[in-house]
N, CA, C and O of each residue as an XYZ file, in Angstrom:
576
protein
N      33.319     20.131     14.467
C      32.662     20.026     12.799
C      31.527     19.666     12.724
O      31.135     19.075     11.718
N      30.659     19.949     13.838
C      29.294     19.416     13.711
C      28.245     20.350     12.776
O      28.611     21.489     12.488
N      27.232     19.970     12.412
C      26.198     20.405     11.562
C      25.259     20.848     12.862
O      25.059     20.230     13.908
N      24.832     21.939     12.490
C      23.698     22.106     13.734
C      22.275     22.090     13.062
O      22.007     22.921     12.194
N      21.414     21.197     13.442
C      20.101     20.716     12.929
C      19.234     21.218     14.196
O      18.914     20.442     15.096
N      18.860     22.671     14.186
C      17.852     22.944     14.507
C      16.762     23.303     13.909
O      16.749     23.782     12.775
N      15.442     23.046     14.828
C      14.165     23.150     13.743
C      13.377     23.988     14.983
O      13.167     23.671     16.154
N      13.030     25.217     14.196
C      11.821     26.127     15.081
C      10.502     25.478     14.441
O      10.190     25.140     13.299
N       9.884     25.456     15.655
C       8.362     24.954     15.732
C       7.656     26.103     16.213
O       8.018     26.866     17.109
N       6.661     26.144     15.560
C       5.412     27.269     15.827
C       4.807     26.657     16.937
O       4.729     25.436     17.073
N       4.319     27.601     17.842
C       3.618     27.054     19.338
C       2.212     26.308     18.978
O       1.865     25.378     19.706
N       1.395     26.691     17.876
C       0.383     25.991     17.763
C       0.531     24.716     17.397
O      -0.455     24.008     17.601
N       1.529     24.177     16.887
C       1.993     22.973     16.507
C       2.584     21.985     17.512
O       2.965     20.870     17.155
N       2.652     22.416     18.779
C       3.095     21.474     19.907
C       1.971     20.535     20.097
O       0.810     20.926     19.977
N       2.306     19.148     20.427
C       1.043     18.494     20.527
C       0.500     17.614     19.170
O      -0.141     16.563     19.178
N       0.816     18.139     18.395
C       0.559     17.666     16.897
C       1.337     16.990     16.480
O       2.443     17.450     16.762
N       1.423     15.851     15.779
C       2.272     15.009     15.023
C       2.741     15.912     13.871
O       2.100     16.862     13.421
N       3.975     15.476     13.443
C       4.457     16.370     11.831
C       4.215     15.046     10.700
O       4.715     13.934     10.872
N       3.625     15.299      9.904
C       3.348     14.443      8.939
C       4.138     15.082      7.513
O       4.043     16.247      7.126
N       4.857     14.088      6.923
C       5.633     14.305      5.801
C       4.697     13.294      4.671
O       4.534     12.083      4.525
N       4.165     14.647      3.935
C       3.296     13.999      2.859
C       3.995     13.691      1.717
O       4.595     14.729      1.438
N       4.261     12.836      0.885
C       4.878     12.353     -0.131
C       3.636     12.118     -1.347
O       2.577     11.497     -1.256
N       4.214     12.860     -2.478
C       3.201     12.404     -3.477
C       3.429     11.218     -4.378
O       4.575     11.004     -4.772
N       2.309     10.326     -4.787
C       2.277      9.467     -5.491
C       2.691      9.566     -6.991
O       1.944     10.019     -7.858
N       3.898      9.119     -7.207
C       4.260      9.416     -8.647
C       4.103      8.298     -9.752
O       4.804      8.308    -10.765
N       3.111      7.299     -9.496
C       2.819      6.451    -10.451
C       1.795      6.937    -11.586
O       0.882      7.751    -11.442
N       2.120      6.325    -12.617
C       1.229      6.573    -13.989
C       1.979      7.498    -14.817
O       3.135      7.710    -14.450
N       1.587      8.061    -15.804
C       2.465      8.649    -17.248
C       1.735      9.882    -17.009
O       0.615     10.065    -16.533
N       2.675     10.741    -17.473
C       2.324     12.435    -17.684
C       1.700     12.260    -18.721
O       1.754     11.152    -19.253
N       1.017     13.193    -19.233
C       0.423     13.921    -20.258
C       1.546     13.902    -21.538
O       1.499     13.077    -22.450
N       2.238     14.633    -21.457
C       3.341     14.263    -22.561
C       3.771     13.112    -22.969
O       3.922     12.862    -24.165
N       4.017     12.286    -22.028
C       4.694     11.056    -22.537
C       2.976     10.337    -23.148
O       3.046      9.654    -24.170
N       2.241     10.436    -22.814
C       0.836      9.656    -23.572
C       0.776     10.480    -24.987
O       0.484      9.898    -26.032
N       1.016     11.608    -24.949
C       0.874     12.244    -26.399
C       1.850     11.888    -27.254
O       1.652     11.731    -28.459
N       3.027     11.729    -26.651
C       4.244     11.112    -27.827
C       3.826      9.733    -27.987
O       4.214      9.390    -29.104
N       3.157      8.669    -27.354
C       2.761      7.223    -27.626
C       1.757      7.632    -28.963
O       1.945      7.246    -30.117
N       0.713      8.461    -28.523
C      -0.277      8.559    -29.492
C       0.366      9.479    -30.865
O      -0.399      9.761    -31.787
N       1.090      9.692    -30.883
C       1.856     10.574    -32.065
C       2.902      9.437    -32.740
O       3.042      9.489    -33.962
N       3.467      8.652    -32.159
C       4.145      7.346    -32.684
C       3.179      6.251    -33.163
O       3.554      5.508    -34.069
N       1.773      6.076    -32.534
C       0.872      5.146    -33.090
C       0.547      5.587    -34.405
O       0.620      4.872    -35.405
N       0.210      6.696    -34.385
C      -0.353      7.623    -35.836
C       0.666      7.401    -37.026
O       0.285      7.124    -38.163
N       2.053      7.553    -36.652
C       2.997      7.592    -37.463
C       3.065      6.251    -38.166
O       3.206      6.079    -39.377
N       2.919      5.141    -37.033
C       3.191      3.510    -37.590
C       1.664      3.744    -38.622
O       1.910      3.820    -39.826
N       0.624      3.823    -38.347
C      -0.750      3.655    -38.711
C      -0.564      4.128    -40.285
O      -1.002      3.468    -41.227
N       0.287      5.604    -40.446
C      -0.001      6.101    -41.633
C       0.999      5.147    -42.502
O       0.710      4.801    -43.648
N       2.061      4.802    -41.922
C       3.083      4.200    -42.830
C       2.036      2.750    -43.235
O       1.951      2.652    -44.459
N       1.409      1.868    -42.643
C       1.107      0.785    -42.733
C      -0.318      0.566    -43.368
O      -0.536     -0.522    -43.900
N      -1.315      1.541    -43.347
C      -2.537      1.228    -44.209
C      -2.402      1.556    -45.550
O      -3.337      1.030    -46.153
N      -1.623      2.227    -46.364
C      -1.288      2.193    -47.779
C      -0.773      0.721    -48.222
O      -1.213      0.139    -49.214
N       0.188      0.215    -47.383
C       0.623     -0.892    -47.585
C      -0.607     -2.227    -47.551
O      -0.341     -3.315    -48.063
N      -1.754     -1.992    -46.977
C      -2.789     -2.800    -46.842
C      -3.753     -2.347    -47.863
O      -4.422     -3.309    -48.240
N      -4.092     -1.204    -48.476
C      -4.643     -0.987    -49.598
C      -4.300     -1.618    -51.118
O      -5.142     -1.981    -51.939
N      -2.652     -1.654    -51.295
C      -1.882     -2.194    -52.006
C      -2.262     -3.908    -52.142
O      -2.431     -4.520    -53.197
N      -2.320     -4.321    -51.087
C      -2.831     -5.760    -50.612
C      -4.008     -6.182    -51.240
O      -4.097     -7.259    -51.830
N      -4.782     -5.485    -51.147
C      -6.267     -5.759    -51.710
C      -6.210     -5.618    -52.986
O      -6.864     -6.427    -53.645
N      -5.550     -4.738    -53.595
C      -5.300     -4.510    -54.941
C      -5.033     -5.891    -55.731
O      -5.722     -6.424    -56.601
N      -3.575     -6.382    -55.043
C      -2.964     -7.686    -55.538
C      -3.936     -8.733    -55.484
O      -4.054     -9.464    -56.467
N      -4.799     -8.944    -54.261
C      -5.807     -9.873    -54.190
C      -6.705     -9.896    -55.347
O      -6.946    -10.917    -55.992
N      -7.165     -8.804    -55.575
C      -8.351     -8.720    -56.765
C      -7.559     -9.001    -58.286
O      -8.281     -9.156    -59.270
N      -6.240     -9.053    -58.425
C      -5.576     -9.223    -59.538
C      -5.388    -10.466    -59.775
O      -5.443    -10.994    -60.886
N      -5.052    -11.231    -58.278
C      -4.904    -12.612    -58.474
C      -6.019    -13.420    -58.988
O      -5.863    -14.312    -59.823
N      -7.345    -13.030    -58.381
C      -8.408    -13.536    -58.495
C      -8.537    -13.627    -59.891
O      -8.694    -14.728    -60.419
N      -8.486    -12.571    -60.559
C      -8.746    -12.330    -62.336
C      -7.834    -13.019    -62.893
O      -8.156    -13.396    -64.020
N      -6.565    -13.414    -62.465
C      -5.615    -14.062    -63.292
C      -6.395    -15.580    -62.872
O      -6.789    -16.277    -63.807
N      -6.548    -15.939    -61.802
C      -7.286    -17.196    -61.481
C      -8.178    -17.797    -62.378
O      -8.156    -18.927    -62.866
N      -9.386    -16.380    -62.596
C     -10.119    -16.831    -63.226
C      -9.978    -17.159    -64.743
O     -10.669    -17.920    -65.420
N      -8.900    -16.386    -65.111
C      -8.488    -16.749    -66.690
C      -7.941    -18.240    -66.990
O      -8.145    -19.021    -67.919
N      -7.035    -18.317    -65.624
C      -6.476    -19.979    -65.827
C      -7.429    -20.920    -65.997
O      -7.266    -21.874    -66.758
N      -8.828    -20.669    -65.090
C      -9.836    -21.654    -64.909
C     -10.612    -21.767    -66.373
O     -11.301    -22.729    -66.711
N     -10.336    -20.490    -67.231
C     -11.270    -20.203    -68.224
C     -10.471    -20.911    -69.301
O     -11.096    -21.508    -70.177
N      -8.975    -20.898    -69.316
C      -8.354    -21.829    -70.450
C      -8.827    -23.287    -70.129
O      -9.289    -23.993    -71.026
N      -8.693    -23.781    -68.689
C      -8.937    -25.221    -68.480
C     -10.261    -25.566    -69.194
O     -10.370    -26.466    -70.026
N     -11.466    -24.582    -68.693
C     -12.778    -24.854    -69.222
C     -12.750    -24.852    -71.032
O     -13.649    -25.481    -71.590
N     -12.006    -24.344    -71.641
C     -12.160    -23.791    -73.014
C     -11.364    -25.201    -73.573
O     -11.898    -25.678    -74.574
N     -10.321    -25.836    -73.134
C      -9.464    -26.951    -73.435
C     -10.326    -28.435    -73.105
O     -10.077    -29.525    -73.621
N     -11.316    -28.161    -72.176
C     -12.240    -29.471    -72.072
C     -12.994    -29.238    -73.142
O     -13.194    -30.243    -73.823
N     -13.631    -27.946    -73.639
C     -14.616    -28.072    -74.592
C     -14.062    -28.421    -76.043
O     -14.769    -28.934    -76.911
N     -12.590    -28.055    -76.229
C     -11.929    -28.175    -77.384
C     -12.117    -29.717    -77.740
O     -12.458    -30.277    -78.781
N     -11.636    -30.359    -76.023
C     -11.343    -31.884    -76.610
C     -12.516    -32.561    -76.841
O     -12.380    -33.570    -77.532
N     -13.855    -32.252    -76.391
C     -15.168    -32.758    -76.793
C     -15.544    -32.054    -78.176
O     -16.102    -32.828    -78.955
N     -15.383    -30.917    -78.592
C     -15.673    -30.455    -79.755
C     -14.957    -30.074    -80.870
O     -15.476    -29.517    -81.838
N     -13.723    -30.363    -80.772
C     -12.523    -29.726    -81.474
C     -12.682    -28.263    -82.360
O     -12.459    -27.903    -83.516
N     -13.116    -27.750    -81.311
C     -13.354    -26.079    -81.523
C     -13.689    -25.299    -80.225
O     -14.419    -25.764    -79.350
N     -13.154    -24.186    -80.172
C     -13.327    -23.512    -78.939
C     -14.644    -22.489    -79.133
O     -15.170    -22.162    -80.197
N     -14.945    -22.160    -78.013
C     -16.331    -21.555    -78.050
C     -16.385    -19.955    -77.449
O     -15.340    -19.390    -77.128
N     -17.602    -19.346    -77.342
C     -17.180    -18.239    -76.780
C     -18.437    -18.107    -75.532
O     -18.586    -17.134    -74.794
N     -18.997    -18.954    -75.535
C     -20.018    -19.310    -74.589
C     -19.812    -20.570    -73.706
O     -20.310    -21.514    -74.320
N     -19.457    -20.853    -72.903
C     -19.133    -22.000    -71.834
C     -20.408    -22.428    -71.028
O     -20.621    -23.559    -70.590
N     -21.278    -21.251    -70.899
C     -22.482    -21.700    -70.445
C     -22.179    -22.086    -68.523
O     -21.627    -21.247    -67.811
N     -22.494    -22.991    -68.157
C     -22.517    -23.531    -66.810
C     -21.066    -24.388    -66.465
O     -20.613    -24.878    -65.430
N     -20.496    -24.292    -68.137
C     -18.842    -25.039    -67.258
C     -17.850    -24.164    -66.725
O     -16.777    -24.571    -66.280
N     -18.273    -22.696    -66.773
C     -17.328    -21.846    -66.218
C     -18.028    -20.829    -65.360
O     -19.155    -20.466    -65.698
N     -17.469    -20.341    -64.292
C     -17.989    -19.272    -63.386
C     -16.762    -18.671    -62.848
O     -15.723    -19.230    -62.496
N     -17.189    -16.986    -62.851
C     -15.990    -16.278    -62.281
C     -16.435    -15.997    -60.886
O     -17.577    -16.169    -60.458
N     -15.383    -15.536    -60.207
C     -15.271    -15.267    -58.684
C     -16.063    -13.871    -58.526
O     -16.070    -12.994    -59.390
N     -16.656    -13.812    -57.421
C     -17.457    -12.406    -57.145
C     -16.381    -11.363    -57.016
O     -15.327    -11.225    -56.394
N     -17.314    -10.505    -58.118
C     -16.507     -9.109    -58.284
C     -16.061     -9.207    -59.747
O     -16.097     -8.219    -60.481
N     -15.629    -10.440    -60.174
C     -14.855    -10.155    -61.489
C     -16.028    -10.335    -62.782
O     -16.908    -11.175    -62.970
N     -15.681     -9.387    -63.392
C     -16.851     -9.072    -64.808
C     -16.004     -9.488    -65.946
O     -14.809     -9.326    -66.194
N     -17.106    -10.152    -66.645
C     -16.671    -11.052    -67.464
C     -16.935    -12.554    -67.592
O     -17.806    -13.115    -66.927
N     -16.194    -13.144    -68.420
C     -15.177    -12.879    -69.363
C     -15.717    -12.349    -70.570
O     -16.880    -12.601    -70.885
N     -14.743    -11.414    -71.493
C     -15.127    -11.218    -72.829
C     -14.504    -12.329    -73.516
O     -13.287    -12.346    -73.335
N     -15.017    -13.410    -74.363
C     -14.128    -14.454    -74.824
C     -14.537    -14.125    -76.521
O     -15.684    -14.023    -76.956
N     -13.403    -14.010    -77.225
C     -13.310    -13.877    -78.620
C     -12.786    -15.372    -79.251
O     -11.859    -15.886    -78.625
N     -13.218    -15.996    -80.247
C     -12.923    -17.094    -80.911
C     -12.000    -16.641    -81.995
O     -12.497    -15.822    -82.767
N     -10.642    -17.031    -82.243
C     -10.137    -16.549    -83.302
C      -9.911    -17.931    -84.325
O     -10.410    -19.047    -84.177
N      -8.934    -17.428    -85.468
C      -9.010    -18.926    -86.519
C      -7.879    -19.867    -85.821
O      -7.377    -20.642    -86.636
N      -7.447    -19.960    -84.716
C      -6.624    -21.058    -84.132
C      -6.503    -20.994    -82.706
O      -5.435    -21.353    -82.210
N      -7.559    -20.535    -81.871
C      -7.679    -20.110    -80.511
C      -8.659    -19.366    -80.067
O      -9.745    -19.668    -80.562
N      -8.676    -18.472    -79.287
C      -9.496    -17.740    -78.375
C      -8.641    -16.479    -77.585
O      -7.476    -16.618    -77.213
N      -9.293    -15.451    -77.433
C      -8.428    -14.412    -76.445
C      -9.697    -14.148    -75.554
O     -10.849    -14.260    -75.974
N      -9.379    -13.817    -74.386
C     -10.259    -13.268    -73.448
C      -9.853    -12.210    -72.350
O      -8.685    -12.134    -71.968
N     -10.533    -11.655    -72.011
C     -10.314    -10.360    -70.807
C     -11.534    -10.523    -69.883
O     -12.648    -10.952    -70.184
N     -11.079    -10.086    -68.686
C     -11.992     -9.840    -67.391
C     -11.698     -8.506    -66.885
O     -10.722     -7.912    -67.344
N     -12.508     -7.910    -65.896
C     -12.315     -6.609    -65.135
C     -12.761     -7.207    -63.754
O     -13.190     -8.333    -63.501
N     -12.537     -6.138    -62.938
C     -13.139     -6.409    -61.782
C     -13.798     -4.995    -61.142
O     -13.241     -3.898    -61.175
N     -14.937     -5.242    -60.631
C     -15.691     -3.949    -60.113
C     -14.945     -3.235    -58.966
O     -15.527     -2.240    -58.534
N     -14.147     -3.451    -58.577
C     -13.352     -2.590    -57.481
C     -11.766     -2.204    -57.555
O     -11.010     -1.912    -56.628
N     -11.483     -2.306    -59.084
C      -9.999     -1.707    -59.852
C     -10.403     -1.680    -61.189
O     -11.205     -2.313    -61.875
N      -9.577     -0.718    -61.369
C      -9.570     -0.050    -63.290
C      -8.694     -0.966    -63.812
O      -8.520     -0.808    -65.020
N      -8.000     -1.990    -63.249
C      -7.310     -2.726    -64.257
C      -7.986     -3.943    -64.719
O      -8.936     -4.452    -64.123
N      -7.382     -4.465    -65.973
C      -8.383     -5.602    -66.724
C      -7.107     -6.566    -66.778
O      -5.979     -6.110    -66.587
N      -7.333     -7.891    -67.041
C      -6.453     -8.768    -67.364
C      -6.862     -9.562    -68.651
O      -8.037     -9.557    -69.016
N      -5.956    -10.201    -69.295
C      -6.126    -10.959    -70.454
C      -5.678    -11.658    -70.832
O      -4.469    -11.460    -70.717
N      -5.993    -12.976    -71.551
C      -5.148    -13.959    -71.713
C      -5.607    -14.587    -73.259
O      -6.763    -14.502    -73.673
N      -4.527    -15.206    -74.000
C      -5.131    -15.631    -75.198
C      -4.316    -17.150    -75.441
O      -3.364    -17.574    -74.787
N      -4.921    -17.721    -76.440
C      -4.378    -19.139    -77.050
C      -4.480    -19.103    -78.468
O      -5.455    -18.702    -79.105
N      -3.568    -19.483    -78.857
C      -3.235    -19.519    -80.357
C      -2.274    -18.055    -80.905
O      -1.438    -17.638    -80.104
N      -2.396    -17.466    -81.988
C      -1.506    -16.662    -82.315
C      -1.821    -15.296    -82.175
O      -0.869    -14.524    -82.065
N      -3.287    -14.716    -82.152
C      -3.824    -13.743    -82.013
C      -3.593    -13.355    -80.564
O      -4.069    -14.086    -79.696
N      -2.938    -12.320    -80.237
C      -2.536    -11.699    -79.068
C      -3.329    -10.964    -78.517
O      -3.924    -10.322    -79.382
N      -3.802    -10.603    -77.098
C      -4.675     -9.642    -76.559
C      -3.977     -8.951    -75.479
O      -3.562     -9.651    -74.555
N      -3.746     -7.471    -75.442
C      -3.029     -6.840    -74.433
C      -3.718     -6.839    -73.207
O      -4.917     -7.119    -73.172
N      -3.169     -6.592    -72.342
C      -1.559     -6.881    -71.898
C      -0.832     -7.995    -72.005
O       0.359     -7.973    -71.692
N      -1.580     -9.398    -72.569
C      -1.195    -10.694    -72.541
C       0.012    -10.525    -73.377
O      -0.110     -9.778    -74.348
N       0.986    -11.005    -73.201
C       1.820    -11.349    -74.463
C       2.825    -12.513    -74.609
O       3.848    -12.511    -75.295
N       2.325    -13.541    -73.806
C       2.869    -14.851    -73.529
C       1.630    -15.786    -73.614
O       0.866    -15.871    -72.652
N       1.381    -16.635    -74.997
C       0.346    -17.741    -75.112
C       0.136    -18.429    -73.627
O       1.132    -18.748    -72.978
N      -1.158    -18.640    -73.124
C      -1.599    -19.108    -71.983
C      -1.251    -18.730    -70.860
O      -1.561    -19.439    -69.902
N      -0.531    -17.542    -70.652
C      -0.514    -16.528    -69.307
C      -1.324    -15.314    -69.212
O      -1.415    -14.403    -70.036
N      -1.906    -15.447    -68.059
C      -2.986    -14.289    -67.788
C      -1.776    -13.002    -67.339
O      -0.716    -13.137    -66.729
N      -2.378    -11.828    -67.872
C      -1.395    -10.506    -67.560
C      -2.654     -9.658    -67.370
O      -3.774     -9.776    -67.865
N      -2.166     -8.806    -66.544
C      -2.921     -7.472    -66.022
C      -2.294     -6.416    -66.016
O      -1.135     -6.319    -65.612
N      -3.183     -5.215    -66.596
C      -2.747     -4.027    -66.440
C      -3.675     -2.843    -66.110
O      -3.208     -1.713    -65.969
């Protein structure tokens, strides 16, 4: 029940050593690399819009912060002069990119709005009874 293992050798190969060449299979195939590139592309397509939205939120936050600072400056002016003003001069400055504020003094308070150079949205705030859209609660900046 033995297996016959005979090898035929060409006469020209006598005296030469038989070498078995093994292929070196280290590394990745082209298909594997392409799949990785496609997966990275899909992840980037998902992540980039989320970062764009984050920038807009940051611009809106800076406008709201500027309006809160404006309320503080107006209240400080009111404490000294017993009236509000539409021109705070050097007592108030906005963040880079914020345009405004547009301040209107009303009978018992003021309204103010700002915009930003990189977004179409505007923010507003009011103190007193005269509201300014999109603000709908006194002293609370709102953007739309």
